ZATOR-675812 format. One record per residue: residue in three letters; x, y, z of N, C-alpha, C, O in turn. Coordinates in steps of 0.1 Angstrom, whole numbers, padded with zeros to 4 digits, always signed. Layout:
BEGIN
ALAXYZXYZXYZXYZ ...
//
This chain:
BEGIN
MET+0867+0553+0433+0860+0560+0419+0865+0555+0408+0873+0545+0410 PRO+0861+0558+0400+0870+0546+0383+0878+0562+0384+0877+0572+0391 ASP+0887+0557+0374+0894+0569+0366+0885+0565+0350+0884+0554+0344 ARG+0880+0580+0347+0875+0582+0333+0886+0585+0318+0887+0584+0306 GLY+0891+0590+0330+0904+0595+0316+0901+0600+0303+0895+0610+0302 ALA+0905+0594+0295+0897+0596+0283+0884+0598+0276+0880+0604+0266 PHE+0878+0591+0285+0864+0589+0282+0854+0602+0289+0842+0602+0293 ARG+0864+0611+0288+0860+0626+0293+0854+0630+0281+0858+0626+0271 TYR+0843+0639+0283+0833+0647+0272+0836+0641+0263+0847+0644+0258 ARG+0830+0633+0258+0834+0621+0247+0816+0621+0244+0807+0617+0252 THR+0815+0626+0229+0802+0620+0222+0806+0611+0210+0813+0612+0200 ILE+0796+0600+0215+0791+0591+0207+0783+0595+0196+0772+0601+0198 MET+0786+0593+0185+0779+0593+0169+0768+0590+0173+0767+0585+0185 PRO+0755+0593+0163+0740+0585+0165+0743+0573+0160+0753+0570+0153 ILE+0733+0567+0165+0730+0545+0160+0713+0550+0159+0706+0560+0163 GLU+0712+0540+0152+0700+0537+0148+0693+0530+0155+0700+0521+0160 SER+0679+0530+0157+0675+0518+0168+0662+0515+0164+0661+0520+0153 SER+0652+0509+0165+0639+0505+0160+0634+0506+0171+0622+0504+0168 HIS+0633+0509+0188+0621+0518+0199+0619+0526+0189+0625+0530+0180 GLN+0607+0529+0196+0593+0540+0195+0592+0554+0198+0585+0563+0194 ASP+0606+0555+0212+0605+0564+0222+0605+0575+0218+0608+0578+0206 ARG+0600+0586+0229+0602+0598+0215+0614+0603+0217+0620+0600+0227 ASN+0619+0611+0209+0628+0616+0202+0625+0633+0206+0613+0635+0205 PHE+0630+0642+0209+0631+0662+0211+0637+0665+0205+0640+0677+0209 ASP+0647+0662+0193+0656+0671+0186+0648+0681+0183+0654+0692+0184 ASP+0631+0680+0177+0624+0689+0173+0620+0700+0184+0616+0712+0183 LEU+0621+0694+0193+0615+0707+0208+0626+0711+0216+0622+0718+0226 ALA+0635+0710+0216+0650+0715+0223+0648+0727+0225+0647+0727+0237 GLY+0647+0736+0221+0645+0749+0220+0632+0752+0233+0632+0758+0243 ARG+0622+0745+0225+0611+0745+0234+0609+0741+0247+0601+0746+0255 PHE+0619+0731+0250+0619+0727+0262+0627+0737+0271+0624+0738+0283 SER+0642+0748+0265+0647+0752+0276+0638+0768+0280+0640+0774+0290 ARG+0625+0773+0265+0617+0783+0274+0603+0779+0282+0598+0786+0290 ASN+0596+0766+0278+0587+0767+0281+0590+0758+0294+0581+0760+0303 ILE+0600+0749+0298+0601+0740+0309+0607+0743+0320+0603+0740+0331 TYR+0620+0749+0316+0632+0752+0325+0634+0768+0326+0638+0774+0336 GLY+0630+0774+0313+0631+0793+0315+0616+0798+0319+0610+0807+0313 GLY+0612+0790+0330+0602+0801+0337+0599+0794+0353+0605+0785+0358 LEU+0590+0800+0359+0585+0794+0374+0580+0778+0375+0578+0773+0386 LYS+0578+0773+0361+0581+0756+0362+0594+0755+0365+0598+0756+0377 GLY+0600+0754+0358+0617+0748+0358+0622+0750+0370+0631+0742+0374 GLN+0619+0764+0379+0623+0767+0391+0614+0759+0403+0619+0754+0413 ILE+0602+0759+0400+0602+0754+0412+0603+0735+0415+0603+0729+0426 ARG+0604+0730+0399+0610+0714+0401+0622+0714+0405+0624+0708+0416 LEU+0635+0719+0399+0646+0725+0406+0647+0727+0421+0656+0720+0426 ALA+0639+0735+0430+0637+0735+0442+0635+0725+0448+0644+0722+0456 VAL+0623+0716+0447+0621+0706+0455+0629+0694+0452+0631+0686+0460 LEU+0635+0693+0438+0646+0688+0441+0655+0689+0443+0661+0678+0442 ALA+0663+0698+0448+0674+0705+0460+0676+0703+0469+0687+0701+0475 ARG+0659+0705+0474+0652+0701+0489+0660+0691+0491+0670+0688+0498 ASP+0649+0684+0482+0649+0663+0487+0667+0663+0489+0672+0659+0499 PHE+0673+0666+0480+0686+0663+0480+0695+0665+0491+0702+0657+0497 ALA+0692+0679+0494+0699+0683+0508+0692+0674+0519+0698+0673+0530 GLU+0682+0667+0518+0677+0663+0531+0682+0648+0530+0686+0642+0540 PHE+0681+0644+0519+0688+0627+0519+0688+0626+0513+0678+0621+0508 LEU+0700+0632+0503+0713+0626+0498+0719+0638+0497+0720+0644+0486 PRO+0726+0643+0512+0733+0655+0512+0747+0652+0502+0756+0646+0508 ILE+0750+0656+0489+0760+0660+0485+0760+0673+0480+0750+0680+0480 ALA+0772+0678+0475+0776+0688+0463+0769+0690+0452+0766+0679+0448 PRO+0763+0701+0445+0765+0714+0455+0751+0716+0465+0750+0728+0468 TYR+0743+0709+0470+0735+0708+0480+0739+0709+0493+0732+0715+0501 VAL+0746+0705+0493+0756+0712+0510+0770+0709+0504+0773+0704+0493 PRO+0777+0712+0515+0797+0714+0510+0800+0705+0510+0796+0695+0516 LEU+0810+0707+0500+0813+0693+0495+0823+0684+0502+0833+0691+0503 THR+0823+0672+0507+0833+0664+0515+0843+0657+0507+0842+0656+0495 PRO+0856+0650+0513+0858+0643+0503+0856+0631+0496+0861+0626+0486 ASP+0845+0626+0509+0842+0610+0504+0827+0609+0501+0820+0600+0505 LYS+0823+0623+0492+0811+0623+0489+0806+0628+0468+0797+0632+0460 THR+0822+0624+0468+0820+0630+0449+0818+0615+0443+0826+0605+0444 LEU+0804+0618+0437+0795+0606+0430+0801+0602+0418+0806+0610+0410 ASN+0800+0588+0413+0800+0584+0398+0781+0590+0395+0773+0584+0402 ILE+0778+0597+0389+0765+0597+0383+0762+0595+0368+0770+0598+0359 LEU+0750+0589+0363+0746+0585+0350+0733+0592+0355+0727+0591+0366 ASP+0727+0602+0341+0718+0607+0340+0710+0601+0328+0714+0606+0318 ALA+0701+0593+0326+0697+0586+0317+0688+0591+0310+0677+0587+0314 GLY+0687+0601+0297+0681+0605+0289+0677+0620+0298+0667+0627+0301 GLY+0689+0620+0300+0693+0637+0306+0688+0650+0301+0685+0659+0309 GLY+0688+0650+0283+0686+0657+0278+0693+0672+0283+0700+0669+0293 GLN+0694+0686+0281+0699+0692+0288+0705+0695+0299+0711+0706+0300 GLY+0704+0686+0308+0713+0686+0320+0711+0698+0327+0720+0705+0332 GLN+0698+0701+0327+0697+0708+0339+0695+0708+0347+0687+0717+0350 PHE+0699+0701+0360+0696+0692+0371+0711+0685+0374+0716+0685+0385 SER+0715+0678+0363+0727+0669+0366+0739+0679+0362+0747+0673+0368 LEU+0746+0689+0356+0754+0696+0352+0755+0709+0363+0762+0718+0360 PRO+0747+0709+0374+0756+0719+0383+0762+0707+0394+0770+0712+0403 LEU+0760+0695+0395+0765+0683+0402+0778+0681+0394+0787+0681+0402 ALA+0781+0680+0386+0792+0678+0377+0804+0689+0382+0814+0686+0388 ALA+0798+0705+0379+0804+0716+0382+0806+0717+0399+0812+0725+0406 ALA+0800+0706+0403+0803+0704+0419+0813+0697+0422+0816+0696+0434 GLY+0822+0689+0410+0830+0681+0410+0825+0668+0413+0828+0662+0424 HIS+0819+0663+0407+0811+0648+0405+0815+0646+0393+0821+0653+0385 SER+0810+0631+0391+0820+0623+0379+0804+0621+0371+0796+0615+0378 LEU+0800+0626+0355+0786+0627+0354+0788+0622+0338+0797+0628+0331 THR+0780+0611+0332+0777+0604+0322+0762+0609+0319+0753+0606+0326 LEU+0761+0617+0310+0745+0617+0303+0743+0613+0290+0750+0617+0281 CYS+0734+0603+0287+0731+0601+0275+0717+0604+0274+0709+0602+0283 ASP+0711+0609+0259+0700+0614+0255+0703+0611+0238+0713+0615+0232 ILE+0692+0604+0234+0692+0599+0219+0691+0616+0211+0693+0617+0199 SER+0688+0623+0216+0684+0641+0210+0702+0643+0208+0711+0640+0215 ALA+0702+0648+0199+0721+0654+0192+0714+0669+0196+0722+0678+0199 ASN+0703+0673+0196+0700+0689+0198+0704+0690+0214+0713+0697+0219 MET+0696+0683+0219+0693+0683+0236+0706+0682+0239+0710+0691+0246 LEU+0717+0670+0234+0734+0674+0238+0736+0682+0232+0743+0686+0242 LYS+0738+0689+0225+0745+0695+0218+0744+0715+0235+0753+0720+0241 ILE+0729+0718+0235+0729+0724+0247+0728+0717+0255+0719+0722+0262 ALA+0735+0704+0261+0743+0704+0275+0754+0709+0275+0759+0716+0284 GLU+0761+0706+0262+0776+0707+0259+0777+0718+0258+0789+0720+0260 GLN+0771+0729+0257+0776+0743+0256+0774+0747+0275+0786+0746+0280 GLN+0765+0749+0282+0760+0752+0292+0769+0740+0304+0769+0741+0316 ALA+0777+0727+0296+0792+0722+0305+0800+0730+0305+0807+0729+0316 ALA+0805+0740+0295+0815+0747+0290+0811+0762+0298+0820+0768+0303 VAL+0796+0767+0299+0793+0776+0307+0797+0776+0324+0800+0786+0331 LEU+0796+0763+0327+0800+0759+0339+0813+0755+0350+0815+0753+0362 GLY+0820+0753+0335+0834+0754+0338+0834+0735+0344+0843+0731+0352 ALA+0826+0729+0340+0819+0712+0340+0825+0703+0329+0823+0691+0331 SER+0832+0707+0317+0834+0698+0309+0845+0686+0309+0846+0677+0301 GLU+0852+0689+0321+0864+0675+0326+0853+0665+0328+0856+0653+0324 HIS+0843+0667+0332+0837+0661+0349+0825+0654+0340+0816+0647+0345 VAL+0825+0657+0325+0813+0654+0316+0813+0643+0304+0820+0644+0294 GLN+0806+0634+0307+0803+0629+0292+0792+0625+0286+0783+0620+0292 LEU+0794+0630+0268+0782+0625+0269+0780+0617+0261+0792+0612+0258 LEU+0769+0609+0252+0762+0598+0249+0752+0598+0244+0741+0598+0250 GLN+0755+0598+0230+0739+0599+0220+0735+0587+0217+0738+0583+0206 CYS+0729+0579+0225+0721+0567+0226+0706+0569+0239+0702+0577+0247 PRO+0702+0551+0232+0689+0555+0242+0695+0546+0259+0702+0537+0263 ALA+0685+0558+0263+0688+0551+0278+0686+0536+0281+0690+0531+0292 GLN+0679+0530+0274+0682+0513+0274+0692+0505+0270+0694+0493+0271 ALA+0699+0515+0264+0711+0503+0261+0724+0516+0260+0731+0519+0251 VAL+0723+0520+0272+0737+0529+0275+0745+0518+0281+0757+0520+0279 ALA+0742+0509+0287+0752+0499+0290+0763+0496+0278+0775+0495+0280 GLU+0756+0495+0266+0768+0489+0254+0779+0503+0251+0788+0503+0242 TYR+0778+0513+0259+0780+0529+0254+0794+0530+0263+0804+0536+0260 LEU+0792+0522+0275+0798+0528+0288+0813+0517+0285+0813+0507+0279 PRO+0827+0523+0290+0837+0516+0294+0832+0508+0304+0821+0508+0309 ASP+0843+0497+0306+0840+0491+0321+0843+0499+0332+0837+0497+0343 ALA+0850+0508+0330+0856+0518+0342+0842+0527+0347+0841+0532+0358 THR+0833+0528+0337+0820+0539+0344+0818+0530+0353+0821+0533+0364 ALA+0812+0518+0350+0803+0517+0360+0806+0505+0370+0815+0497+0368 PRO+0798+0506+0380+0786+0510+0387+0785+0522+0390+0796+0529+0392 PHE+0775+0527+0391+0771+0544+0397+0767+0541+0405+0761+0532+0409 ASP+0774+0556+0414+0771+0554+0431+0752+0563+0428+0743+0561+0436 LEU+0749+0570+0418+0737+0576+0414+0732+0575+0401+0740+0577+0391 VAL+0720+0572+0399+0709+0574+0386+0700+0585+0388+0693+0587+0398 ILE+0700+0593+0378+0692+0603+0372+0685+0597+0365+0690+0590+0357 CYS+0668+0598+0367+0663+0596+0352+0646+0605+0355+0635+0602+0360 HIS+0653+0616+0350+0639+0625+0356+0632+0628+0342+0637+0632+0331 ALA+0616+0625+0345+0610+0632+0332+0612+0626+0319+0614+0632+0309 VAL+0614+0606+0322+0622+0599+0309+0609+0586+0311+0601+0584+0302 ILE+0609+0584+0315+0599+0566+0318+0587+0572+0311+0583+0565+0302 GLU+0582+0580+0312+0567+0585+0304+0568+0584+0292+0557+0582+0287 TRP+0581+0585+0280+0580+0589+0269+0589+0576+0268+0599+0577+0261 VAL+0586+0568+0272+0594+0551+0263+0584+0542+0264+0575+0544+0272 VAL+0586+0530+0256+0571+0518+0253+0570+0511+0266+0559+0506+0270 GLU+0583+0511+0273+0585+0496+0278+0588+0506+0293+0600+0508+0294 PRO+0583+0511+0300+0592+0523+0311+0597+0512+0325+0606+0515+0333 PHE+0590+0502+0326+0600+0488+0335+0614+0482+0330+0624+0481+0336 ALA+0612+0480+0320+0622+0477+0318+0632+0484+0315+0644+0479+0316 LEU+0630+0494+0310+0640+0507+0313+0645+0509+0329+0657+0510+0331 LEU+0637+0509+0337+0644+0508+0354+0649+0497+0354+0661+0498+0356 ASP+0647+0486+0353+0656+0476+0349+0669+0479+0350+0677+0481+0359 HIS+0669+0478+0336+0682+0485+0330+0691+0492+0341+0701+0488+0347 LEU+0683+0504+0342+0696+0511+0349+0696+0508+0359+0705+0513+0366 LEU+0686+0497+0367+0692+0491+0382+0704+0482+0382+0708+0478+0393 THR+0710+0478+0369+0718+0465+0366+0732+0477+0365+0742+0472+0361 LEU+0731+0489+0368+0742+0501+0362+0745+0509+0376+0754+0517+0378 LEU+0734+0504+0388+0735+0508+0396+0739+0500+0411+0733+0490+0416 ARG+0755+0508+0419+0756+0499+0427+0751+0493+0443+0742+0499+0449 PRO+0756+0483+0449+0746+0480+0464+0748+0495+0471+0758+0502+0471 GLY+0734+0498+0477+0736+0512+0483+0736+0522+0480+0738+0533+0486 GLY+0733+0517+0461+0733+0537+0455+0719+0544+0454+0708+0538+0454 HIS+0721+0553+0452+0704+0554+0447+0702+0563+0437+0709+0573+0434 LEU+0685+0556+0430+0675+0560+0423+0668+0579+0422+0664+0585+0432 SER+0669+0583+0414+0665+0600+0412+0658+0597+0401+0661+0598+0389 LEU+0645+0593+0407+0633+0595+0398+0620+0602+0397+0610+0602+0404 ILE+0623+0608+0386+0610+0617+0384+0600+0613+0372+0607+0608+0362 PHE+0587+0613+0371+0576+0608+0364+0569+0615+0358+0574+0626+0358 TYR+0559+0616+0352+0544+0624+0350+0535+0617+0353+0533+0606+0349 ASN+0527+0623+0361+0519+0618+0373+0506+0615+0365+0504+0623+0356 LYS+0498+0607+0364+0484+0603+0355+0474+0610+0363+0465+0617+0358 HIS+0475+0610+0375+0466+0616+0390+0464+0633+0382+0454+0640+0379 GLY+0479+0636+0380+0476+0647+0377+0467+0654+0364+0458+0663+0364 LEU+0477+0644+0351+0468+0645+0340+0452+0650+0340+0446+0660+0334 ILE+0446+0638+0349+0435+0632+0349+0425+0646+0355+0413+0649+0352 TYR+0433+0653+0367+0428+0662+0372+0428+0674+0365+0417+0678+0364 LYS+0437+0681+0359+0439+0686+0347+0427+0686+0334+0422+0696+0329 ASN+0425+0676+0331+0418+0675+0324+0401+0676+0323+0394+0678+0313 LEU+0397+0674+0342+0388+0678+0349+0381+0691+0349+0370+0694+0345 LEU+0393+0700+0355+0393+0710+0350+0392+0719+0340+0388+0730+0343 ARG+0393+0717+0331+0390+0717+0316+0381+0716+0312+0379+0724+0303 THR+0372+0705+0317+0361+0696+0315+0363+0691+0299+0356+0693+0289 ASN+0375+0686+0301+0377+0676+0289+0369+0660+0297+0374+0650+0301 TYR+0361+0663+0297+0354+0644+0303+0352+0633+0294+0351+0621+0296 LYS+0352+0641+0281+0353+0630+0271+0369+0622+0278+0370+0613+0287 LYS+0377+0628+0272+0387+0621+0275+0390+0614+0291+0400+0607+0293 ILE+0382+0617+0299+0383+0614+0313+0374+0602+0312+0380+0593+0318 LYS+0365+0598+0307+0354+0584+0301+0361+0575+0298+0361+0563+0302 SER+0370+0582+0287+0373+0570+0274+0390+0568+0281+0398+0560+0276 ASP+0391+0572+0288+0407+0567+0296+0419+0573+0282+0430+0569+0282 ASP+0415+0578+0277+0425+0584+0267+0429+0594+0265+0422+0603+0261 TYR+0446+0598+0269+0454+0607+0270+0460+0613+0258+0467+0623+0258 ARG+0457+0606+0247+0471+0605+0239+0470+0619+0234+0459+0624+0231 PRO+0483+0627+0234+0489+0636+0229+0489+0637+0211+0491+0629+0202 HIS+0485+0654+0212+0485+0659+0197+0497+0661+0192+0507+0662+0199 ARG+0497+0660+0181+0514+0658+0175+0519+0673+0179+0514+0683+0176 GLY+0537+0669+0190+0539+0686+0187+0538+0684+0204+0547+0688+0210 SER+0528+0679+0211+0520+0679+0222+0532+0675+0231+0538+0665+0227 LEU+0537+0682+0246+0547+0674+0254+0539+0673+0266+0541+0680+0276 THR+0526+0663+0264+0520+0658+0269+0526+0643+0268+0531+0640+0257 PRO+0526+0634+0279+0537+0619+0278+0529+0611+0268+0517+0613+0266 ILE+0538+0601+0262+0526+0592+0263+0524+0577+0269+0520+0567+0263 ASN+0528+0578+0279+0528+0569+0290+0529+0576+0305+0540+0576+0310 PRO+0519+0581+0310+0520+0587+0324+0517+0575+0331+0510+0565+0328 ALA+0525+0578+0342+0520+0565+0355+0517+0576+0369+0516+0588+0371 THR+0514+0565+0377+0505+0571+0388+0517+0563+0402+0523+0552+0401 PRO+0517+0571+0411+0529+0569+0425+0523+0555+0426+0531+0546+0427 GLU+0508+0552+0427+0512+0542+0434+0518+0527+0422+0522+0517+0428 ALA+0518+0526+0408+0523+0518+0402+0541+0517+0405+0548+0508+0406 LEU+0544+0531+0405+0562+0532+0410+0562+0528+0420+0571+0519+0420 LEU+0555+0529+0431+0563+0529+0443+0559+0513+0444+0567+0507+0451 GLN+0548+0505+0439+0550+0490+0437+0561+0480+0432+0565+0468+0434 TYR+0563+0492+0422+0579+0484+0415+0587+0488+0426+0594+0479+0430 ALA+0587+0494+0429+0598+0495+0440+0598+0487+0449+0607+0478+0448 ALA+0590+0487+0459+0588+0476+0462+0593+0464+0460+0600+0460+0470 SER+0592+0457+0448+0589+0442+0444+0610+0444+0438+0617+0435+0433 ARG+0613+0454+0440+0628+0454+0431+0639+0459+0450+0651+0461+0450 GLU+0631+0458+0460+0636+0459+0477+0643+0471+0478+0654+0472+0483 LEU+0634+0486+0470+0638+0497+0469+0635+0502+0476+0623+0506+0475 GLU+0643+0508+0490+0636+0521+0496+0635+0525+0493+0643+0526+0483 VAL+0623+0540+0495+0616+0549+0494+0623+0562+0502+0614+0569+0508 LEU+0636+0566+0502+0636+0579+0511+0628+0591+0513+0624+0596+0524 CYS+0626+0597+0498+0622+0609+0496+0604+0606+0489+0603+0596+0482 HIS+0593+0612+0491+0584+0609+0476+0576+0627+0475+0565+0629+0481 SER+0578+0630+0472+0573+0646+0471+0565+0645+0454+0567+0638+0445 GLY+0555+0657+0457+0550+0661+0446+0553+0670+0439+0552+0679+0447 ILE+0558+0677+0425+0564+0688+0419+0552+0693+0412+0545+0685+0404 ARG+0549+0702+0412+0539+0712+0407+0523+0713+0412+0513+0716+0405 VAL+0525+0709+0425+0515+0706+0431+0503+0714+0433+0493+0709+0437 PHE+0503+0724+0430+0485+0735+0426+0494+0747+0417+0487+0756+0413 TYR+0506+0746+0413+0503+0760+0401+0499+0761+0385+0495+0770+0379 ASP+0503+0746+0382+0498+0737+0371+0476+0737+0370+0468+0736+0361 TYR+0476+0739+0379+0461+0741+0379+0454+0753+0377+0442+0754+0375 ILE+0465+0768+0378+0463+0780+0379+0456+0777+0364+0464+0771+0357 LEU+0446+0780+0360+0441+0785+0342+0442+0795+0340+0443+0796+0328 ASP+0443+0807+0348+0442+0821+0345+0455+0820+0337+0457+0808+0337 PRO+0464+0826+0331+0473+0828+0330+0483+0842+0338+0494+0842+0343 GLU+0471+0852+0337+0479+0866+0346+0475+0859+0360+0483+0864+0369 GLN+0467+0850+0365+0471+0848+0380+0480+0839+0380+0483+0837+0392 ARG+0488+0830+0374+0501+0822+0374+0508+0832+0376+0516+0830+0385 ARG+0510+0847+0370+0518+0854+0377+0524+0864+0389+0534+0871+0392 ARG+0513+0860+0392+0509+0868+0407+0519+0858+0419+0522+0846+0420 GLU+0522+0868+0423+0536+0864+0436+0542+0849+0434+0536+0838+0437 GLU+0558+0850+0427+0561+0839+0424+0569+0836+0436+0565+0825+0442 VAL+0575+0840+0439+0580+0841+0457+0570+0835+0464+0576+0828+0471 THR+0561+0835+0465+0551+0832+0474+0547+0815+0470+0548+0806+0478 VAL+0543+0814+0458+0541+0803+0449+0552+0788+0454+0549+0777+0460 LEU+0567+0794+0447+0576+0787+0446+0573+0782+0468+0566+0772+0471 GLU+0579+0789+0477+0575+0790+0488+0559+0777+0491+0559+0766+0496 LEU+0555+0781+0489+0545+0771+0487+0540+0757+0484+0534+0747+0489 GLU+0546+0761+0472+0550+0749+0466+0560+0737+0470+0560+0725+0465 GLN+0568+0742+0480+0575+0733+0484+0572+0728+0498+0574+0717+0504 LYS+0567+0739+0501+0555+0734+0518+0544+0721+0514+0542+0712+0522 LEU+0540+0720+0506+0529+0712+0503+0533+0701+0494+0525+0692+0489 SER+0545+0703+0492+0549+0690+0482+0551+0679+0490+0552+0668+0483 ARG+0552+0678+0499+0549+0662+0508+0538+0664+0517+0539+0663+0530 GLN+0528+0667+0510+0517+0670+0521+0507+0670+0512+0505+0677+0502 GLN+0496+0656+0518+0488+0646+0513+0472+0653+0514+0466+0650+0524 PRO+0467+0659+0506+0460+0651+0492+0471+0661+0480+0469+0659+0468 TYR+0480+0669+0485+0485+0679+0473+0498+0670+0464+0501+0671+0452 ARG+0503+0662+0476+0516+0657+0470+0513+0647+0459+0520+0646+0449 ASP+0501+0640+0460+0497+0630+0448+0489+0636+0435+0486+0629+0426 LEU+0487+0647+0436+0479+0656+0424+0494+0666+0418+0493+0675+0410 GLY+0509+0661+0423+0519+0669+0414+0520+0663+0400+0521+0651+0399 ARG+0520+0668+0393+0523+0669+0378+0534+0659+0378+0533+0647+0374 TYR+0546+0664+0385+0551+0652+0388+0555+0650+0401+0554+0657+0411 VAL+0560+0636+0397+0563+0636+0413+0578+0624+0413+0581+0614+0406 HIS+0585+0630+0424+0597+0624+0427+0599+0617+0436+0596+0620+0448 LEU+0605+0604+0433+0608+0592+0443+0626+0592+0444+0633+0590+0434 LEU+0630+0596+0455+0644+0595+0458+0649+0576+0464+0654+0575+0475 LEU+0649+0565+0456+0656+0551+0457+0662+0552+0462+0669+0563+0463 GLN+0666+0538+0472+0682+0536+0477+0681+0518+0472+0671+0511+0474 LYS+0692+0514+0465+0689+0498+0466+0696+0495+0477+0700+0503+0485 PRO+0696+0480+0478+0693+0473+0486+0712+0469+0485+0716+0466+0474 PHE+0723+0472+0499+0733+0468+0498+0735+0453+0494+0745+0449+0488 SER+0723+0445+0497+0729+0429+0491+0714+0424+0492+0704+0427+0500 SER+0715+0414+0483+0703+0410+0482+0700+0395+0488+0710+0388+0489 ALA+0686+0390+0493+0687+0375+0500+0691+0364+0485+0688+0365+0473 PRO+0698+0354+0492+0703+0343+0481+0686+0341+0477+0683+0334+0467 
//
């Protein structure tokens, strides 16, 4: 693995960008409370931990072995809820995000976890992260791109860029906001006008993404790039569709258990509000 030395835990100052992708500086606190502060976040992390333990068995999801220490990029990683525990387990982590407030929270959490020496923070767009990396940092063994592509104008261009930073045989962990789930939630809320117009543009300040995707589109993309699909899971396949807030708070342990059980079963998997694909880059490409 490359020696990152002096580059560890180094923050790049903000840069100007002409892109129109979503910056969550204004909602960093809301993300902590609404996304990861409750059962929603527990479900997401539980499904991811299960997927990694089974298909990419590295610490902290299985005991660490000397040959399983990875060089990891968390692209658009925000507060690093999933990636910082990987750094705490001994992996080398580069986390980039355009939000200074998100990175500040990530910095604080890295210190709490005792992971600071394994972490490099970059404030930059994920599409341009290669410009801010020392040559010794790439290629990465694992690229994490969780709940990012639905917030960018050109999601497939972003993925193509990230694949250039992934070594042959490396893994891409991709989570995206599922358009099927968005449609189904609007059906349950009788928002028929949105369904008929196919217009799901969010209100200002909303956490509804600007560019939801379908599993079919991402699987087609993976096939076009010769990526092997190791794991395909839905995240929150029924919890978000419980419209009564009081009912949502019932039997949280059972909800967590059933979410994991149903996350890979059809038809529930493809109704997940999010979808996780764990993909592997080919070791070599045909001429």
